[in-house]
Every structure is written in structure tokens, then in C-alpha cells.
Backbone bond lengths (Angstrom), bond angles and torsions (degrees), N, CA, C in turn:
res aa  C-N    CA-C-N  psi(-1)  N-CA   C-N-CA  omega(-1)  CA-C   N-CA-C  phi
1 X - - - 1.411 - - 1.538 107.88 -
2 X 1.252 118.43 126.71 1.505 123.63 177.34 1.484 112.22 -103.78
3 X 1.372 115.32 147.34 1.447 121.12 176.40 1.526 110.45 -95.23
4 X 1.308 118.86 123.95 1.421 124.49 175.58 1.500 112.73 -125.47
5 X 1.277 118.90 97.67 1.486 121.55 -176.52 1.501 109.89 62.47
6 X 1.291 119.14 -122.55 1.435 121.64 -179.41 1.543 108.15 -103.84
7 X 1.339 117.75 30.73 1.423 122.32 173.13 1.497 110.78 -132.41
8 X 1.337 118.28 157.16 1.429 127.65 170.23 1.463 106.78 -104.36
9 X 1.285 121.02 145.10 1.456 122.77 169.49 1.475 107.17 -107.67
10 X 1.322 113.68 125.20 1.526 121.48 178.15 1.471 105.25 -113.27
11 X 1.370 115.51 128.63 1.427 124.05 -174.25 1.468 105.93 -97.79
12 X 1.278 120.11 113.35 1.502 128.76 179.27 1.528 108.97 -113.54
13 X 1.327 115.47 165.77 1.441 121.02 -177.42 1.509 111.37 -59.98
14 X 1.394 119.47 -37.59 1.382 122.44 -175.94 1.538 110.02 -84.07
15 X 1.332 120.61 -11.55 1.532 119.68 -178.36 1.482 108.27 145.43
16 X 1.262 114.37 173.75 1.503 127.39 -178.94 1.447 110.28 -77.16
17 X 1.327 114.99 133.58 1.502 123.39 173.46 1.539 112.30 -119.13
18 X 1.306 116.06 130.71 1.483 120.31 178.39 1.558 105.23 -93.24
19 X 1.327 111.68 127.65 1.511 119.04 -177.81 1.538 102.82 -119.94
20 X 1.411 113.81 152.86 1.448 115.78 177.98 1.520 111.54 -70.88
21 X 1.362 117.16 150.26 1.459 124.52 -178.57 1.492 112.16 -120.73
22 X 1.272 117.34 30.69 1.471 124.12 172.87 1.545 107.80 -124.97
23 X 1.319 112.24 156.64 1.466 116.05 177.78 1.602 111.06 -61.91
24 X 1.322 114.58 -45.19 1.479 118.12 177.44 1.537 111.97 -64.07
25 X 1.277 118.75 -41.76 1.437 123.57 179.43 1.595 111.70 -60.73
26 X 1.337 117.09 -49.57 1.418 119.94 173.58 1.489 112.55 -56.92
27 X 1.317 115.08 -52.28 1.504 116.66 -175.49 1.487 108.50 -58.30
28 X 1.358 125.38 -40.32 1.352 125.91 -176.31 1.560 111.31 -72.30
29 X 1.275 120.08 -27.75 1.451 125.58 -179.86 1.517 112.57 -83.10
30 X 1.227 119.67 -24.98 1.478 124.11 177.34 1.527 108.62 -64.59
31 X 1.340 116.30 152.48 1.463 121.43 168.08 1.583 109.57 -58.09
32 X 1.296 115.17 142.63 1.428 118.94 -176.73 1.557 114.83 -52.51
33 X 1.273 117.63 -38.60 1.479 122.03 179.10 1.491 115.14 -66.58
34 X 1.352 119.63 -14.31 1.467 125.93 178.77 1.583 113.20 -97.25
35 X 1.283 114.72 -15.92 1.462 118.51 -172.18 1.502 115.70 -60.84
36 X 1.254 117.80 -46.03 1.511 123.21 -179.37 1.578 108.88 -59.71
37 X 1.275 116.22 -44.16 1.429 119.00 -177.40 1.499 108.56 -66.83
38 X 1.295 119.14 -42.13 1.504 123.95 176.14 1.527 110.06 -60.36
39 X 1.320 116.28 -45.01 1.496 115.84 -176.54 1.548 107.54 -68.43
40 X 1.249 122.99 -39.87 1.407 125.28 -177.42 1.471 109.93 -63.65
41 X 1.403 120.75 -38.04 1.457 122.92 -176.68 1.497 110.72 -77.46
42 X 1.408 114.85 -40.28 1.499 115.36 -176.19 1.547 109.13 -74.57
43 X 1.289 119.69 -31.32 1.402 121.80 177.95 1.497 115.47 -67.81
44 X 1.303 113.92 -21.92 1.518 120.00 -176.33 1.467 113.16 -108.09
45 X 1.419 114.12 -1.44 1.517 114.03 -179.04 1.527 110.08 -77.29
46 X 1.351 113.92 147.09 1.426 119.99 175.45 1.495 109.49 -69.02
47 X 1.302 115.84 154.80 1.494 119.65 -176.88 1.503 113.40 -50.51
48 X 1.365 118.27 -40.53 1.442 120.87 -175.84 1.517 111.78 -78.16
49 X 1.348 114.30 -0.84 1.529 116.98 -178.85 1.556 108.72 -111.56
50 X 1.326 118.80 -3.76 1.420 118.18 -176.00 1.444 116.82 -59.49
51 X 1.387 117.87 -47.43 1.419 118.08 179.99 1.534 115.15 -63.07
52 X 1.345 115.97 -38.80 1.424 120.69 176.08 1.534 112.09 -58.88
53 X 1.321 118.24 -47.95 1.394 124.76 -176.27 1.540 107.13 -67.68
54 X 1.282 121.20 -43.85 1.461 126.67 -177.86 1.590 108.09 -61.04
55 X 1.304 115.21 -49.63 1.440 118.09 -175.74 1.567 111.96 -69.71
56 X 1.323 115.41 -37.14 1.537 120.98 177.72 1.547 107.01 -56.98
57 X 1.346 112.89 -50.20 1.519 114.62 179.36 1.450 112.18 -66.32
58 X 1.343 121.66 -40.98 1.450 122.12 -176.27 1.587 109.06 -60.89
59 X 1.400 116.58 -33.43 1.423 117.37 179.47 1.543 113.81 -69.73
60 X 1.336 114.92 -8.09 1.420 118.46 175.81 1.509 116.23 -102.58
61 X 1.354 112.06 8.04 1.480 115.34 174.59 1.603 108.17 -73.21
62 X 1.350 113.44 127.88 1.459 114.03 173.12 1.533 115.17 -50.94
63 X 1.404 115.00 135.65 1.473 121.09 179.34 1.549 108.16 -125.80
64 X 1.290 115.92 167.07 1.470 124.25 177.48 1.507 109.69 -68.65
65 X 1.267 120.04 -15.83 1.447 123.31 -175.01 1.531 113.53 -101.25
66 X 1.318 116.49 -0.12 1.492 120.95 -177.63 1.506 114.60 -57.11
67 X 1.319 118.77 -43.91 1.471 120.91 -176.53 1.516 108.94 -64.36
68 X 1.319 119.44 -41.98 1.458 124.82 179.58 1.532 107.84 -61.86
69 X 1.361 119.25 -44.79 1.493 120.26 -177.69 1.519 108.69 -65.65
70 X 1.359 118.65 -42.23 1.423 120.26 -177.78 1.494 110.29 -65.83
71 X 1.309 118.22 -38.41 1.523 119.76 177.55 1.536 110.31 -66.47
72 X 1.262 117.03 -35.96 1.564 120.02 175.88 1.477 109.73 -64.79
73 X 1.318 121.16 -48.23 1.430 124.30 178.58 1.526 111.83 -58.12
74 X 1.366 116.50 -46.46 1.453 122.72 178.70 1.477 111.97 -57.92
75 X 1.332 116.33 -43.00 1.481 122.76 -176.42 1.455 108.22 -67.71
76 X 1.301 119.97 -40.81 1.480 121.67 -179.34 1.545 109.05 -71.69
77 X 1.318 118.81 -40.36 1.475 123.26 179.72 1.557 106.77 -59.47
78 X 1.386 116.60 -40.66 1.407 118.23 -178.22 1.511 116.35 -68.38
79 X 1.335 116.59 -8.87 1.456 122.27 -179.54 1.512 117.09 104.97
80 X 1.377 115.38 -5.48 1.376 120.11 175.83 1.491 112.89 -80.74
81 X 1.366 116.39 100.92 1.477 122.57 -176.32 1.522 111.02 -101.24
82 X 1.338 117.51 19.39 1.407 115.75 -177.27 1.567 109.37 -67.91
83 X 1.387 114.96 139.11 1.505 119.31 -176.54 1.547 111.03 86.87
84 X 1.441 119.03 -8.04 1.446 116.80 179.95 1.546 104.95 -90.42
85 X 1.369 107.42 136.76 1.532 114.70 173.22 1.526 111.24 -107.70
86 X 1.262 120.63 124.30 1.409 121.99 176.52 1.526 115.70 -92.73
87 X 1.255 119.03 136.15 1.460 127.36 -168.92 1.578 107.42 -50.53
88 X 1.245 114.28 -41.57 1.516 117.80 -176.26 1.545 112.39 -67.37
89 X 1.382 119.38 -12.58 1.437 123.17 178.96 1.587 111.88 -92.75
90 X 1.296 112.94 2.47 1.506 117.36 -175.59 1.502 109.18 -110.55
91 X 1.333 117.66 149.80 1.437 118.26 177.07 1.521 108.28 -86.05
92 X 1.268 122.02 171.70 1.473 121.91 -172.71 1.549 115.33 -58.21
93 X 1.321 117.79 -37.46 1.385 122.22 178.01 1.529 113.21 -64.64
94 X 1.282 112.81 -46.78 1.589 116.00 178.38 1.514 106.79 -65.24
95 X 1.336 122.42 -45.02 1.476 124.08 -172.90 1.577 110.25 -60.81
96 X 1.327 114.89 -38.52 1.507 121.38 -176.92 1.517 111.99 -79.50
97 X 1.351 115.59 -19.23 1.531 119.58 -177.38 1.471 112.20 -67.86
98 X 1.348 115.03 139.68 1.473 118.81 175.60 1.550 110.05 -91.65
99 X 1.358 113.35 -9.02 1.464 116.79 -170.67 1.451 114.88 -126.15
């Protein structure tokens, strides 16, 4: 996850999603039924835990790619590994490549 201004970029299978990177932004983007729990946790987090708490909650904000991600996870859980590349099947150059 990359930080860009007041947004986080989360890279999902279906594409990149920009998420808010402020306490207010995360609170407003969460479903209403989760906001009180977020507020309670973030307000009681120690200073060194704030980023972790904020990012964990930000990753739970609903996105337009959630259905595709869920479908992919279910497909893999069912045993359909088509399209999956295992590290041991790659040579050193492919494994180290970011692209």
C-alpha cells in the first residue's frame, strides 16, 4: 500500500483503489455500522499504533473491486488454481522481476 497525499493506494487484482489516509476520511468511508467501533479504537490507540490501526480499518472500506476479489478467493479455495503462478515454477529472473 502506497501513501499518496491524503490517500493510500491499495493494489488489488482488479486494479488500484485510492483510500482515505486521514482519520476523518476513513471514518466517513466506512459503513455507518462500523464507524463507532473505528472511532473507539483509533481514539484509544497509542501513538505508535495509530498508523497500523488506520491502515487496517482503511483496508476494510468497501471498494468497487471487492466482488472480483471475493470471487478470486472463492475460486482458489475451491481448488481452481488456473492462472496461479508458483514461485518454484519461475526462474531467478522471472521471480525477481516486478513486472
